C-alpha positions as CSV (number, residue, x, y, z in Angstrom):
1,M,2.1,-126.2,304.2
2,N,-1.3,-127.8,305.0
3,I,-2.9,-130.4,302.6
4,K,-5.6,-128.0,301.3
5,T,-2.9,-125.5,300.2
6,L,-0.8,-128.3,298.6
7,T,-3.9,-129.7,296.7
8,F,-4.7,-126.1,295.4
9,I,-1.2,-125.6,294.1
10,I,-1.1,-129.0,292.4
11,L,-4.5,-128.4,290.8
12,C,-3.5,-124.9,289.6
13,F,-0.3,-126.4,288.1
14,G,-2.2,-129.0,286.4
15,L,-4.6,-126.6,284.8
16,K,-1.7,-124.4,283.6
17,S,0.1,-127.5,282.3
18,T,-3.0,-128.7,280.5
19,L,-3.6,-125.3,278.9
20,A,-0.1,-125.1,277.8
21,Q,-0.2,-128.6,276.2
22,R,-3.5,-127.7,274.4
23,N,-2.1,-124.4,273.1
24,S,1.2,-126.1,271.9
25,S,-0.9,-128.6,269.8
26,I,-3.0,-125.8,268.1
27,N,-2.6,-126.0,264.4
28,I,-4.2,-123.1,262.6
29,Q,-4.0,-121.7,259.2
30,I,-3.5,-118.0,258.6
31,N,-4.0,-117.6,254.8
32,K,-3.4,-114.5,252.8
33,G,-6.2,-111.9,253.1
34,S,-8.8,-111.6,255.9
35,G,-10.0,-114.6,258.0
36,S,-10.4,-115.9,261.5
37,F,-9.4,-118.7,263.7
38,Q,-10.4,-119.8,267.3
39,I,-8.5,-120.6,270.4
40,E,-9.8,-121.6,273.8
41,G,-10.1,-119.1,276.7
42,G,-7.5,-118.9,279.4
43,L,-7.8,-120.3,282.9
44,G,-11.2,-119.6,284.2
45,H,-12.5,-119.7,280.6
46,I,-11.2,-123.0,279.2
47,N,-14.6,-124.0,278.1
48,D,-15.1,-120.7,276.2
49,S,-13.6,-119.7,272.8
50,I,-12.0,-116.5,271.6
51,T,-12.3,-115.7,267.8
52,I,-9.2,-114.1,266.4
53,Y,-9.8,-111.9,263.2
54,Y,-6.7,-111.5,261.1
55,H,-5.4,-110.0,258.0
56,R,-2.3,-111.4,256.4
57,P,-0.9,-109.1,253.7
58,K,0.1,-110.4,250.3
59,N,3.9,-109.4,250.7
60,M,4.2,-110.8,254.2
61,T,7.6,-112.2,255.2
62,S,9.0,-113.9,258.3
63,N,10.3,-110.4,259.3
64,S,7.0,-108.6,259.1
65,K,5.7,-106.8,262.1
66,I,2.7,-108.2,264.1
67,L,0.0,-106.0,265.6
68,M,-2.7,-107.0,268.0
69,V,-5.8,-104.8,267.9
70,I,-8.1,-104.9,271.0
71,P,-11.7,-103.9,270.3
72,G,-14.0,-101.6,272.3
73,A,-17.1,-102.6,274.2
74,G,-18.8,-104.0,271.1
75,R,-16.2,-106.8,271.0
76,N,-16.3,-106.4,267.2
77,G,-12.8,-107.7,266.3
78,D,-13.8,-108.0,262.5
79,S,-14.6,-104.2,262.3
80,Y,-11.5,-103.3,264.1
81,R,-9.4,-105.7,261.9
82,D,-10.9,-104.1,258.8
83,S,-9.8,-100.6,259.9
84,W,-6.2,-101.9,259.6
85,V,-6.3,-103.8,256.3
86,E,-4.9,-100.8,254.3
87,T,-2.0,-100.5,256.7
88,S,-1.5,-104.3,256.7
89,E,-1.0,-104.3,252.9
90,K,1.0,-101.1,252.8
91,H,3.4,-101.9,255.6
92,S,3.4,-105.7,255.5
93,V,1.9,-106.1,259.1
94,L,-0.1,-109.1,260.3
95,I,-3.2,-107.9,262.1
96,L,-4.7,-109.9,264.9
97,S,-7.9,-108.8,266.6
98,P,-9.4,-111.0,269.4
99,S,-13.1,-110.9,270.0
100,Y,-14.3,-111.9,273.4
101,P,-18.1,-112.9,273.5
102,E,-20.0,-110.9,275.9
103,K,-22.0,-113.8,277.0
104,N,-18.8,-115.4,278.3
105,Y,-16.8,-112.4,279.2
106,S,-18.7,-109.8,281.3
107,Y,-17.7,-106.2,281.8
108,G,-15.6,-107.4,284.7
109,D,-13.9,-110.1,282.7
110,Y,-13.2,-107.8,279.6
111,H,-13.0,-104.1,280.5
112,L,-11.5,-104.9,283.9
113,G,-9.5,-107.9,282.7
114,G,-10.9,-110.4,285.1
115,I,-9.4,-108.6,288.1
116,V,-12.9,-108.4,289.6
117,K,-15.5,-111.2,290.2
118,D,-19.0,-111.4,291.5
119,L,-19.7,-108.0,289.9
120,N,-23.4,-107.0,289.7
121,L,-24.1,-104.0,287.6
122,N,-27.9,-104.3,287.9
123,K,-27.7,-102.2,291.1
124,G,-26.0,-98.8,291.3
125,V,-25.7,-98.2,287.6
126,T,-28.0,-96.0,285.7
127,F,-27.9,-94.6,282.0
128,K,-28.6,-90.8,281.6
129,K,-31.3,-90.3,279.0
130,N,-30.3,-88.7,275.7
131,S,-26.6,-88.8,276.5
132,N,-23.6,-91.2,276.6
133,Q,-23.3,-90.9,280.4
134,V,-23.4,-94.0,282.6
135,L,-23.8,-93.0,286.2
136,M,-22.4,-95.3,288.9
137,D,-23.1,-95.1,292.6
138,E,-19.9,-96.5,294.2
139,D,-21.6,-97.0,297.5
140,I,-24.0,-99.6,295.9
141,V,-22.0,-101.4,293.3
142,E,-20.2,-104.4,294.9
143,F,-17.6,-106.9,293.7
144,N,-14.7,-108.9,294.9
145,I,-11.1,-108.9,293.7
146,N,-9.9,-111.9,291.8
147,T,-6.4,-112.4,293.2
148,D,-5.5,-115.3,290.8
149,A,-3.6,-113.3,288.1
150,S,-3.5,-116.5,286.0
151,Q,-7.2,-115.9,285.3
152,W,-6.8,-112.4,284.0
153,I,-7.2,-112.0,280.2
154,Y,-3.9,-110.3,279.9
155,N,-2.3,-113.8,279.7
156,D,-4.2,-114.4,276.5
157,F,-2.3,-111.9,274.4
158,D,1.2,-113.5,274.5
159,R,-0.7,-116.8,273.8
160,I,-2.4,-115.5,270.7
161,F,0.9,-114.0,269.5
162,K,2.7,-117.3,270.0
163,V,0.1,-119.3,268.1
164,A,0.0,-116.9,265.2
165,K,3.8,-116.6,265.2
166,N,4.2,-120.4,265.0
167,S,1.6,-120.7,262.1
168,I,3.3,-118.2,259.9
169,K,6.8,-119.1,261.0
170,S,7.5,-115.5,262.1
171,K,10.9,-114.3,263.3
172,Q,9.4,-111.6,265.5
173,Q,10.1,-111.8,269.2
174,K,7.6,-109.0,270.1
175,Y,4.4,-107.5,268.8
176,D,2.7,-104.1,268.9
177,M,-0.8,-103.4,270.3
178,F,-3.6,-100.8,269.7
179,G,-6.8,-100.6,271.7
180,H,-9.5,-98.1,271.5
181,S,-12.1,-97.0,274.1
182,A,-12.6,-100.3,276.2
183,G,-9.6,-101.6,274.3
184,G,-7.6,-98.7,275.6
185,Q,-8.8,-99.5,279.2
186,I,-7.7,-103.0,278.7
187,L,-4.2,-102.0,277.4
188,H,-3.2,-99.5,280.1
189,R,-4.2,-102.0,282.8
190,F,-2.4,-104.7,280.8
191,V,0.8,-102.7,281.1
192,L,0.3,-102.1,284.9
193,M,-0.7,-105.7,285.8
194,H,1.3,-107.7,283.2
195,P,4.5,-105.9,282.6
196,N,6.5,-109.0,281.6
197,S,4.6,-109.6,278.3
198,K,6.2,-109.7,274.8
199,A,4.2,-106.6,273.8
200,D,6.4,-103.8,272.6
201,R,4.7,-100.6,271.6
202,I,1.3,-100.4,273.2
203,L,-1.2,-97.7,272.1
204,A,-4.0,-97.2,274.5
205,S,-6.5,-95.0,272.8
206,N,-9.4,-92.9,274.2
207,S,-10.1,-94.8,277.5
208,S,-13.0,-93.6,279.5
209,T,-11.6,-94.5,282.9
210,Y,-8.1,-95.3,284.2
211,T,-6.6,-97.3,287.0
212,L,-4.2,-94.9,288.7
213,I,-1.0,-95.9,290.5
214,D,-2.6,-94.9,293.7
215,F,-2.2,-97.1,296.7
216,E,-5.0,-95.2,298.6
217,T,-7.7,-95.8,296.1
218,T,-9.5,-99.0,295.5
219,F,-9.8,-100.8,292.1
220,P,-10.6,-100.1,289.4
221,F,-9.6,-96.4,290.0
222,G,-6.6,-97.2,292.0
223,I,-4.5,-100.2,293.2
224,K,-5.1,-100.2,296.9
225,D,-6.4,-103.8,296.9
226,I,-4.1,-105.1,294.1
227,T,-0.8,-106.7,295.0
228,L,1.8,-104.8,292.9
229,N,5.3,-104.5,294.3
230,K,7.9,-101.8,293.4
231,K,9.8,-104.2,291.1
232,S,6.7,-104.9,289.1
233,L,5.7,-101.2,288.9
234,K,9.3,-100.4,287.7
235,K,8.9,-102.8,284.8
236,A,5.5,-101.3,283.9
237,L,6.7,-97.7,283.8
238,K,9.6,-98.8,281.6
239,K,7.1,-100.3,278.9
240,N,6.5,-98.5,275.8
241,L,2.9,-97.3,276.6
242,I,1.6,-94.6,274.4
243,L,-1.5,-92.8,275.6
244,F,-3.2,-91.9,272.3
245,L,-5.8,-89.3,272.9
246,G,-8.2,-87.6,270.4
247,E,-8.2,-83.9,270.7
248,L,-11.9,-83.8,270.2
249,D,-12.7,-86.6,272.7
250,N,-13.7,-83.9,275.1
251,E,-16.7,-82.5,277.0
252,Y,-18.6,-82.1,273.6
253,E,-18.1,-85.7,272.4
254,K,-21.3,-87.8,272.6
255,G,-19.9,-91.1,271.2
256,G,-19.2,-94.1,273.2
257,R,-20.1,-94.7,276.9
258,M,-18.8,-92.4,279.5
259,L,-18.6,-93.7,283.1
260,R,-19.3,-91.0,285.7
261,S,-18.9,-91.5,289.4
262,K,-17.4,-89.5,292.3
263,T,-14.0,-91.2,292.1
264,A,-13.8,-91.4,288.4
265,D,-14.6,-87.7,288.1
266,K,-11.5,-86.8,290.1
267,Q,-9.6,-87.8,287.0
268,G,-11.8,-85.4,284.8
269,T,-15.3,-85.4,283.4
270,H,-14.3,-86.4,279.8
271,R,-11.8,-88.7,278.1
272,L,-9.3,-86.2,277.0
273,A,-9.0,-84.7,280.5
274,R,-8.8,-88.2,282.2
275,G,-6.0,-89.4,279.8
276,N,-4.0,-86.2,280.6
277,Y,-4.6,-86.7,284.3
278,F,-3.5,-90.3,284.2
279,Y,-0.3,-89.5,282.3
280,K,0.6,-86.6,284.8
281,N,-0.2,-88.8,287.8
282,S,1.9,-91.6,286.5
283,L,4.9,-89.4,285.7
284,E,4.7,-88.0,289.2
285,T,4.6,-91.5,290.7
286,A,7.7,-92.5,288.6
287,N,9.6,-89.4,289.8
288,R,8.6,-90.2,293.4
289,L,9.7,-93.9,293.1
290,N,12.8,-92.6,291.3
291,V,12.3,-95.1,288.3
292,K,12.6,-94.6,284.5
293,F,9.5,-93.5,282.9
294,N,9.1,-94.5,279.3
295,W,5.4,-93.7,278.7
296,K,4.3,-91.0,276.1
297,L,1.3,-88.9,275.7
298,I,0.1,-88.0,272.2
299,V,-2.9,-85.9,271.5
300,V,-4.1,-86.4,268.0
301,P,-5.6,-83.3,266.5
302,D,-9.1,-83.0,265.0
303,I,-10.3,-86.5,266.1
304,G,-12.9,-87.5,268.7
305,H,-14.1,-90.9,269.9
306,N,-13.6,-92.6,266.4
307,Q,-11.8,-95.8,266.3
308,K,-11.2,-95.8,262.4
309,K,-9.7,-92.4,262.5
310,M,-7.6,-93.2,265.5
311,A,-6.4,-96.4,263.9
312,K,-5.3,-94.4,260.9
313,A,-3.3,-92.0,263.1
314,A,-1.9,-94.9,265.0
315,A,-0.7,-96.6,261.8
316,K,1.1,-93.4,260.8
317,Y,2.7,-93.3,264.3
318,L,3.7,-96.9,264.3
319,Y,4.8,-97.6,260.8
320,T,5.6,-94.4,258.8
321,N,9.2,-93.1,258.9
322,R,10.3,-95.7,261.3
């Protein structure tokens, strides 16, 4: 091992240790009702802050469930939190919704989890007038892969859970997750890239694009240039990922942004089709690898690209008759 490599390892270890020490010393208050607290960003963002919007129900106990809600492209954790207040009070669930400020967390940092760097969307991306279509020319858009997984935002979620758990003295060892639109993108990639998390039931709702378990297609549509071994994939395919799709989030839906490109369109030209394609492709991959497949696909009737309605359906799925 040369001196440069050794220095890099020592530096990374020092950064991780410092971050762990700072997190262990965080003292926050989670009072009854709605509020917020802040934690510092993870590695690569330690000078940035993440605001966590929460709702603590009146009847909460140390055995109450904990749900983390990942917002869409608007990063509006307060609105997403508000969509779960009724559920929080009815089923005694602590709601945590992290907001990543766009000025500090770009599309690559948020939607794509920090797996990419040096991404410039000023070239190769156009917005189709009078539509929700975002057209991307894959031959023009350029970026590099960030191979340092410690800088991906997926590491933040267990951190947030631990901070909140310590604050309320919870006995929970796991937490549930719900993410809609961009939040759904984040969560299905979270399962693939970070399968050792403490997250239990993970509902990825109405994503516009997916990262397939495809070793021949480059990221973000495949994993050709991402180091994922069979052991890691086995763990990912065993996670409780639920693809939560609105029946009306189809070719007639005009809400939200819809990314279109030659590779993305191979998955389908609308969110419902792409979600079904991703599930089918993943099931086939699991069978080919001869590994257990725990993912589920649920199509929610009469709902389009609407986070409030999807949240209500998700609440029923997670906390009613269970």
